TITI-556701 format. One line per 3 residues: number of its first residue (from 1); their letters; for each residue x negated, y, z negated of N, C-alpha, C, O. Coordinates in steps of 0.001 Angstrom, whole numbers. Layout:
BEGIN
NUM> A> X,Y,Z,X,Y,Z,X,Y,Z,X,Y,Z  ... $
! end
This chain:
BEGIN
1> XXX> -1046,-1144,-148,-10,-302,171,-1049,1711,384,-929,2791,963  -1635,1225,-243,-2762,2378,-1006,-3227,2815,508,-3129,3895,1091  -3866,1330,988,-4293,1707,2505,-3767,2159,2985,-4063,3309,3308 $
4> XXX> -2535,1535,3398,-1107,2293,4204,-1238,3425,4041,-1648,4050,5019  -940,4247,2681,-681,5516,2258,-1533,6835,2206,-1123,7957,1909  -3099,6374,2640,-4419,7119,2622,-4821,7748,1618,-5630,8663,1457 $
7> XXX> -3965,6975,749,-4502,7400,-985,-4578,6363,-1857,-4407,5202,-1486  -4825,6674,-3012,-5138,5863,-4273,-2787,6018,-4970,-2181,6497,-4011  -2168,5843,-5711,-1016,4808,-5667,-523,5083,-6505,-187,3983,-6943 $
10> XXX> 18,6141,-7503,362,6795,-8673,2132,6099,-8657,3133,6814,-8598  2140,5178,-8697,3991,4382,-9640,3537,4292,-10342,2518,4174,-11022  5099,4403,-10040,5214,4048,-12206,5250,2233,-12238,4659,1686,-11307 $
13> XXX> 5793,1516,-13075,4903,-19,-13475,5905,250,-12667,5633,1240,-11989  7144,-272,-12389,8108,-1207,-11936,8357,-1109,-10638,9460,-1447,-10210  7066,-483,-9544,7113,-297,-8109,6972,-1691,-7752,7991,-2334,-7499 $
16> XXX> 5910,-2200,-7705,6023,-3894,-8058,7737,-4110,-7303,8578,-3976,-6415  7376,-4446,-8280,9606,-4933,-8536,10295,-4322,-7165,10529,-5006,-6169  10521,-3197,-7264,11335,-2198,-6400,10784,-2191,-5147,11576,-1675,-4359 $
19> XXX> 9075,-2783,-4271,9171,-3525,-3496,9495,-4173,-2785,9528,-3955,-1574  10051,-5826,-3741,10340,-7146,-3529,11656,-6838,-3479,12159,-7070,-2380  12982,-6030,-4968,13841,-6158,-4122,14228,-5075,-3099,15454,-4969,-3145 $
22> XXX> 13727,-4257,-2228,13798,-3103,-966,14447,-2210,-1784,15665,-2154,-1951  13588,-1494,-2304,14466,-342,-2989,13415,941,-2795,13424,2027,-3374  12408,376,-1661,11208,1494,-1917,11407,2341,-674,11423,1999,509 $
25> XXX> 11505,3131,-1048,11516,4635,-227,11609,4892,1173,10570,4356,1559  11977,5202,1853,12231,4822,3332,10691,5031,4662,10007,4576,5578  11163,6605,3283,9391,7030,3530,7547,6129,3967,6617,5965,4757 $
28> XXX> 8162,5850,2687,6545,4791,1651,6493,3641,2936,5479,3313,3551  8381,2950,3228,8146,1833,3945,8026,1335,5082,7976,180,5505  7944,3284,5966,7740,3889,7536,5512,3658,7994,4799,3478,8981 $
31> XXX> 5363,3844,6422,3994,3949,6146,3488,2083,6241,2449,1736,6802  4281,1277,5702,3794,-25,5599,4059,-239,6241,3079,-422,6963  5429,-556,7058,5690,-858,8387,4151,-884,9486,3405,-1659,10086 $
34> XXX> 4409,757,9156,3651,810,10850,1582,-115,10178,1053,-1132,10628  1204,569,9375,-203,304,8519,-3,-1283,8739,-1130,-1776,8714  1102,-2419,8973,1244,-3943,9266,862,-3922,10283,-280,-4381,10310 $
37> XXX> 1360,-3490,11614,1712,-3870,12620,454,-3725,13900,356,-4228,15019  -554,-2621,12974,-1059,-2145,13119,-2324,-2795,13123,-3125,-2734,14055  -2514,-3522,11884,-3392,-4218,11563,-3880,-5605,11919,-4875,-6124,12425 $
40> XXX> -1740,-6257,11000,-1502,-7916,11430,-270,-7845,12233,925,-8130,12165  -1046,-7381,12939,100,-8051,14051,1357,-9241,14753,2528,-9400,15097  -307,-9991,14582,589,-11786,15319,1696,-12244,13854,2825,-12709,13696 $
43> XXX> 86,-11585,12651,1042,-12442,11562,2679,-11970,10488,3602,-12201,9707  2143,-11419,11090,3478,-10286,10878,4944,-10266,11700,6070,-10022,11265  4268,-10800,13763,5323,-11095,14305,5812,-12518,13866,6930,-12686,13381 $
46> XXX> 4866,-13584,14073,5633,-14880,13644,6277,-15130,12603,6960,-16154,12621  6269,-14171,11196,7233,-14081,10032,8388,-13296,10028,9291,-13265,9191  8207,-12467,11387,9749,-11705,11260,9547,-11086,13357,9805,-9882,13378 $
49> XXX> 9214,-11580,14761,9159,-11091,15213,9997,-9922,15530,9460,-8922,16005  11697,-9968,15235,12370,-9238,15376,11673,-7868,14332,11430,-6879,15024  11541,-7797,13744,11427,-6464,12810,9560,-6176,13395,9311,-4980,13242 $
52> XXX> 8573,-6791,13858,7619,-6928,14535,7667,-7272,15561,6968,-8236,15875  8516,-6637,16541,7464,-7838,18633,6741,-7159,18081,6595,-6435,17096  5801,-7972,19891,4720,-7827,20278,5120,-6760,21411,6087,-6727,22172 $
55> XXX> 4294,-6111,21285,4351,-5114,22601,4451,-6033,23870,4204,-7223,24066  5178,-4417,25098,4395,-5513,26335,3426,-4882,26480,3940,-4570,27554  2148,-4161,26473,1226,-3857,26346,-280,-4846,26326,-1292,-4881,27026 $
58> XXX> 249,-5638,25040,-343,-7525,24853,-760,-7738,25999,-1912,-7879,26411  625,-7769,26735,723,-8769,29210,-613,-7790,28876,-1793,-7975,28578  167,-6788,29074,-1271,-5903,30093,-2347,-6268,29969,-2990,-6918,30793 $
61> XXX> -2753,-5837,28738,-3973,-6921,27778,-4708,-7956,28975,-5606,-8123,29800  -3371,-8528,28225,-4567,-10425,29018,-4743,-9655,30578,-5831,-9244,30981  -3914,-9586,31081,-3250,-9178,32975,-5129,-8752,32947,-5978,-9558,33328 $
64> XXX> -5354,-7796,32588,-6472,-7185,33305,-7107,-7645,32426,-7437,-6540,31995  -7819,-8648,31432,-8516,-9032,30898,-9146,-11006,31943,-10095,-11778,32083  -7941,-10804,32272,-8147,-12544,33123,-8268,-11725,34558,-8953,-12528,35192 $
67> XXX> -8003,-10532,35526,-7728,-10553,36882,-8414,-9406,37072,-8785,-9543,38238  -9049,-7812,36501,-10036,-6683,36408,-11312,-6972,36723,-12130,-7602,36052  -11409,-6576,37568,-12889,-6445,38125,-13531,-5479,37262,-13130,-4340,37019 $
70> XXX> -14724,-6137,36758,-15789,-5029,36076,-16734,-5063,36697,-17104,-5965,37449  -17630,-3312,36264,-18852,-3871,36981,-18735,-2448,37915,-19193,-1367,37544  -18014,-2680,39224,-18110,-2055,40444,-16610,-680,39592,-15806,-478,40501 $
73> XXX> -16338,-176,38785,-15277,979,38211,-16665,1947,37363,-17082,1662,36241  -17102,2903,38079,-18278,3234,36329,-17655,4831,36630,-16841,5383,37370  -18982,5288,35119,-18046,6961,34869,-19598,7626,35271,-20711,7262,34891 $
76> XXX> -19258,8587,36061,-20741,9633,36170,-20169,10605,35507,-18947,10741,35453  -21339,11673,34717,-21104,12735,34155,-21383,13548,34402,-22386,13247,35049  -21290,14952,34444,-20948,15892,35397,-21890,17129,34282,-21861,17309,33064 $
79> XXX> -22416,17580,35043,-23041,19164,33939,-22136,19840,33325,-22017,20692,34205  -20831,20410,31931,-20149,21038,31990,-19743,22644,32818,-18742,23251,33200  -21666,22866,32771,-21643,24613,33169,-21164,24651,34230,-20135,25294,34439 $
82> XXX> -21763,24000,35121,-21638,24510,36569,-21116,22923,37040,-21539,22499,38115  -20372,22229,36376,-20285,21021,36940,-20786,20136,38540,-20303,19711,39589  -22173,20265,37743,-23329,19285,39047,-23383,18081,38609,-23424,17908,37391 $
85> XXX> -23390,17392,39165,-24033,15827,38937,-24671,15544,38382,-25142,14525,38887  -25543,15941,36741,-25953,15303,35882,-27015,12926,35213,-28044,12341,34878  -25288,12770,35568,-25885,10999,35345,-24868,10340,36713,-23658,10297,36933 $
88> XXX> -26118,9879,37443,-25209,8697,38233,-24424,7290,37213,-24625,6757,36122  -23601,7173,38199,-23236,5859,37467,-24304,4336,38001,-24446,3350,37276  -24801,4453,39087,-25737,2949,39495,-26863,3409,37782,-27377,2554,37061 $
91> XXX> -26922,4435,37635,-28084,3718,36235,-26844,4134,34808,-27045,5250,34327  -26379,3817,34558,-25552,3365,33411,-25388,1281,33445,-24631,820,34299  -25902,595,32789,-24608,-364,32724,-24612,-1021,32230,-25182,-2109,32309 $
94> XXX> -23505,-284,31023,-22705,-515,30210,-20993,-142,31257,-20404,708,31926  -20906,-1688,30640,-19457,-1260,30756,-18509,-649,30421,-17583,-246,31125  -18734,-488,28886,-18048,407,28104,-18488,1595,27845,-19654,1473,27472 $
97> XXX> -17975,3346,27845,-18949,4056,28523,-18348,5179,26527,-17311,5119,25868  -19031,5606,26422,-18900,6863,25636,-18625,8121,25233,-19503,8381,24410  -17700,9317,25375,-18386,10694,26424,-17508,11455,25615,-16289,11284,25598 $
100> XXX> -18172,12362,24891,-17190,13710,23973,-15573,14473,24543,-15436,14759,25733  -14871,14634,23905,-14284,15649,24844,-15078,16624,24971,-16250,16723,24607  -13953,17855,25863,-14121,18722,26505,-15604,17856,28021,-15981,18413,29052 $
103> XXX> -15886,16926,27669,-17211,16334,28706,-16557,16176,29569,-15396,15825,29361  -17189,16436,31338,-16480,16164,32353,-16537,15565,33180,-16663,16157,34251  -16489,14279,33197,-16922,12845,33987,-16146,12468,36043,-15592,13209,36855 $
106> XXX> -16310,11854,36056,-15717,11821,37269,-15843,9524,37696,-16777,8810,37333  -14698,9094,38422,-15604,8038,38360,-15982,7023,39384,-16199,7511,40493  -16055,6315,39330,-17353,5597,40448,-17114,4542,40753,-17260,3620,39950 $
109> XXX> -16738,4372,41823,-15723,3002,42327,-16655,3063,43422,-17120,3934,44156  -16810,1186,43184,-17889,20,45477,-17402,83,45266,-16937,-139,44148  -16689,776,46907,-15251,-248,47788,-16721,-1059,48450,-17796,-545,48761 $
112> XXX> -16246,-2633,48522,-16359,-3128,49330,-15597,-2945,50990,-16503,-2999,51822  -14906,-2847,51327,-13775,-2670,52139,-12887,-1724,52150,-12212,-1628,51125  -12648,-883,53127,-11320,221,53094,-10201,-451,53224,-9808,-1460,53810 $
115> XXX> -9777,382,52511,-9061,675,51784,-7880,2483,51255,-7917,3657,51622  -7032,1690,50279,-5797,2885,49890,-6252,2595,48175,-6562,1462,47807  -6235,3995,47050,-6310,3452,46103,-5772,4054,45329,-5526,5076,45970 $
118> XXX> -5230,4256,44016,-4222,4534,42994,-4446,4109,41969,-4474,2898,41750  -4780,5517,40597,-5926,5540,39588,-4853,5647,38074,-4281,6678,37720  -4811,4835,37638,-4084,5193,35616,-5024,5357,34915,-6153,5035,35287 $
121> XXX> -4693,6086,33321,-5454,6647,32480,-4470,5330,31479,-3251,5276,31638  -5079,4502,30644,-3846,3929,29313,-4755,4819,28618,-5909,5244,28672  -3252,4935,27659,-4337,5920,25749,-2651,5547,25303,-1457,5699,25560 $
124> XXX> -3357,5132,24702,-2692,3947,23264,-1752,3347,23702,-610,3258,23252  -2139,2973,24473,-1055,1989,25318,487,2134,25724,1403,1443,25277  626,3485,26943,534,3919,27576,196,4291,28918,-830,4972,28927 $
127> XXX> 676,4097,30036,815,3710,31444,940,5582,31789,1958,6202,31480  -467,6369,32569,-303,8033,32867,-1091,7706,33946,-2291,7432,33894  -255,7747,35121,-772,8036,36543,-2250,9185,36744,-2409,10311,36272 $
130> XXX> -2822,8670,37295,-3709,9851,37049,-3865,10318,38799,-4444,9571,39588  -3538,11037,39030,-3282,12028,40474,-5212,12457,41196,-5928,13384,40816  -5572,11286,42386,-6266,11427,42818,-7269,12337,43342,-8469,12126,43521 $
133> XXX> -6520,13479,43578,-7136,15017,44827,-6076,15702,43877,-4982,15410,43393  -7235,17094,43852,-6814,17854,42982,-5220,18701,43622,-4729,19524,42850  -4586,18494,44813,-2576,19411,44657,-2075,17600,44478,-1477,16874,45272 $
136> XXX> -2527,17369,43327,-1448,15948,42746,-1170,14924,43801,-67,14418,44007  -2355,14649,44493,-1617,13399,45342,-2357,12538,44142,-3336,12852,43465  -1166,10780,44104,-1561,10039,43487,-2841,9304,44103,-3956,9030,43660 $
139> XXX> -1971,9042,45718,-2787,7564,45996,-3683,8209,46528,-3548,9425,46388  -5594,7498,47760,-5702,8323,48278,-6674,7093,49259,-6997,5973,48862  -6942,7615,50407,-7470,6437,51761,-8871,6957,51377,-9301,8109,51321 $
142> XXX> -9709,5250,51021,-10985,5054,50436,-11540,4228,51912,-11083,3563,52842  -13360,4994,51202,-13955,4120,53549,-14910,2897,51767,-15026,3191,50577  -15252,1875,52413,-16157,903,52574,-17256,2163,51523,-17151,3386,51614 $
145> XXX> -18306,1367,50532,-18982,2074,50100,-18622,2982,48338,-17742,3007,47478  -19661,3458,48558,-19441,4474,46678,-18477,5385,46473,-18646,6388,47167  -17022,5432,45410,-16644,6746,46329,-16848,7868,45036,-17922,8268,45485 $
148> XXX> -16751,8325,44346,-15776,9096,43767,-14695,10339,43453,-14533,11399,44057  -13825,9639,41931,-12823,9584,42117,-12663,10518,40628,-13522,10546,39747  -11238,11321,40595,-11170,12426,41426,-11774,12663,42284,-12993,12492,42291 $
151> XXX> -10867,13297,43624,-11476,14583,43987,-11147,15785,44736,-9920,15706,44809  -11644,17312,45600,-10659,18597,45414,-10372,18150,46673,-10655,17100,47249  -9675,19259,47051,-9162,19048,48818,-10178,19012,49499,-10165,18379,50555 $
154> XXX> -11820,19976,48883,-12715,20064,50233,-13927,18692,50527,-15057,18685,51016  -12791,17320,49802,-13207,16133,49561,-14762,15899,48576,-15406,14870,48778  -15246,16898,47567,-16464,17196,46896,-15435,16677,45320,-14207,16755,45276 $
157> XXX> -16442,16101,44010,-15730,15299,43229,-14928,16921,42055,-15328,18061,41820  -13837,16205,41689,-13096,17066,40785,-13159,16315,39543,-12451,15357,39230  -14234,16946,38768,-14665,16313,37609,-12626,16589,36116,-11948,17532,35707 $
160> XXX> -12638,15468,36010,-11963,15062,34241,-12489,15983,33522,-13525,16537,33890  -12049,16209,32710,-11609,16624,31585,-10896,15796,31019,-10001,15389,31760  -10898,15171,29577,-10402,15456,27965,-9988,15905,27109,-9298,14970,26703 $
163> XXX> -9882,16469,26619,-9938,17652,25249,-8896,17688,24318,-8682,18647,23577  -8107,16436,24352,-7273,16727,23712,-7013,15402,22474,-6959,15468,21246  -6858,13957,23644,-7151,12354,23035,-8200,11493,22812,-8653,10567,23484 $
166> XXX> -8554,12036,21586,-10189,11136,21103,-10125,9335,20616,-9732,8905,19532  -10347,8989,21120,-10417,7181,20706,-11188,6540,22085,-12112,6943,22792  -9875,4700,22097,-9715,4708,23499,-9561,4645,23806,-8386,4344,23600 $
169> XXX> -9982,4633,25578,-9320,4637,27107,-9672,4235,27986,-10763,4553,28458  -8758,3268,28600,-8895,2624,29388,-8719,3088,30902,-7573,3473,31133  -9354,3125,31693,-9205,3848,33724,-8921,2191,34064,-9563,1182,33770 $
172> XXX> -7754,2384,34763,-7512,1207,35789,-7508,1872,37601,-6336,1613,37875  -7713,2103,38056,-7694,2013,39623,-7777,324,40300,-8434,-692,40074  -6822,700,41126,-6169,-50,42460,-6345,2,43697,-6322,1019,44390 $
175> XXX> -6586,-1435,44149,-6798,-1266,45383,-5969,-1390,46439,-4979,-1367,45707  -5368,-1533,47815,-4859,-1858,48282,-4834,-1820,49696,-4831,-768,50335  -4813,-3131,50272,-5345,-2678,51957,-4237,-1493,52862,-4672,-891,53843 $
178> XXX> -2713,-1282,52332,-1375,-70,52583,-1765,448,51664,-2516,295,50701  -954,1285,52231,-536,3020,51175,1295,2202,50286,1967,2657,49361  1414,1445,50788,3011,1106,50558,2781,-108,48978,3299,30,47869 $
181> XXX> 1659,-1427,49542,1558,-1304,48627,952,-1353,46964,590,-2133,46083  1187,394,47342,262,728,45097,1591,1313,44950,2344,1707,45841  1841,1303,43086,2702,1798,42657,3490,2959,43497,2927,3437,44482 $
184> XXX> 4685,3378,43145,4962,4596,43120,5125,6229,42182,4199,6266,41372  5810,7232,42104,4660,8105,42050,5688,8374,39834,6811,8769,39520  4931,8072,39299,5814,7586,38011,6022,6512,37547,6567,6483,36443 $
187> XXX> 5656,5197,38237,6152,3817,38762,4944,2862,37802,4336,2015,38456  4746,2929,36947,3386,1289,36158,3681,186,36709,4700,-505,36689  1747,-9,37682,2060,-1341,38567,3014,-1733,38073,3765,-1249,37227 $
190> XXX> 3002,-3318,38999,3034,-4954,38110,2779,-5885,38701,2952,-6302,39846  2005,-6442,37158,1374,-7751,37887,847,-8458,38821,-229,-8918,39202  1709,-8412,39019,2348,-9055,40519,2197,-8862,41776,2147,-9708,42669 $
193> XXX> 2061,-6783,41900,807,-6769,42602,431,-7814,43642,525,-9035,43518  -166,-6877,45061,-1090,-7932,45980,-2017,-6494,45543,-1936,-5448,46187  -2794,-6652,44471,-3704,-5188,44844,-5177,-5949,43899,-5396,-7013,43320 $
196> XXX> -5912,-4704,44177,-7841,-5490,43800,-7998,-4562,42606,-8236,-3354,42613  -7793,-5485,41451,-8216,-4247,39869,-9406,-4033,39818,-10304,-4874,39788  -9500,-2836,39806,-10327,-2593,38573,-10609,-1312,37320,-10201,-161,37477 $
199> XXX> -11383,-1778,36076,-11742,-1163,34931,-12446,-770,34366,-13643,-941,34595  -11937,-5,33288,-13551,1031,32718,-13444,561,31080,-12842,-483,30830  -13895,1161,30247,-13063,919,29327,-14023,2441,28749,-15164,2705,29128 $
202> XXX> -13191,3281,27761,-13793,4885,27812,-13423,5180,25771,-12363,5375,25175  -15167,5055,25176,-14224,5311,23992,-15217,7230,24167,-16337,7684,24401  -13437,7819,23769,-13363,9562,23814,-13985,9725,22075,-13284,9457,21099 $
205> XXX> -15730,10322,21974,-15448,10939,20956,-15326,12623,20517,-15871,13484,21207  -14371,13023,19017,-14256,13893,18953,-15283,15431,18848,-15922,15224,17816  -15521,16165,19137,-16868,17205,19922,-17954,17164,17404,-19015,17748,17179 $
! end
């Protein structure tokens, strides 16, 4: 309970009896439920799947772990002052990257064949479409070889800057032979989509 509340517990002598009888206050119960769901979801789901359902994102994690290609999607850092390239992705061997809030970066995708691409950013279990062109376009035509994403209208790199949400992020880039095979705007991709999946995990640290 102290871990769930985030402070030392100050309660009367009968607080355990109240807890067992279900008379604990709703705000405290909500904090405890959230803590159990975050730290012991599998065990809680086995006891009461209705109270602790496994989120849909678990299935997505399994799909990405089994089907996503690692190593061909990398992170490229840019200078904050001029957005000049300061570290090429090929010099980075780690599959998981760490950046700081406000640090500009692009994704470098190594394409074996030409095709079409769409990208998503996953944060706190939610999928967000990632525009790949500065005009807001969510899809882009790719050539074989290394591609920096996203790009500006003049095809130069258009770096991403995460300013607010620290913590673990995932970037998923899909490649399909035809544009119509990619998800539409505001549509989460389907595991059945006939696409090539590329995954990069990025830890965003606060300054």
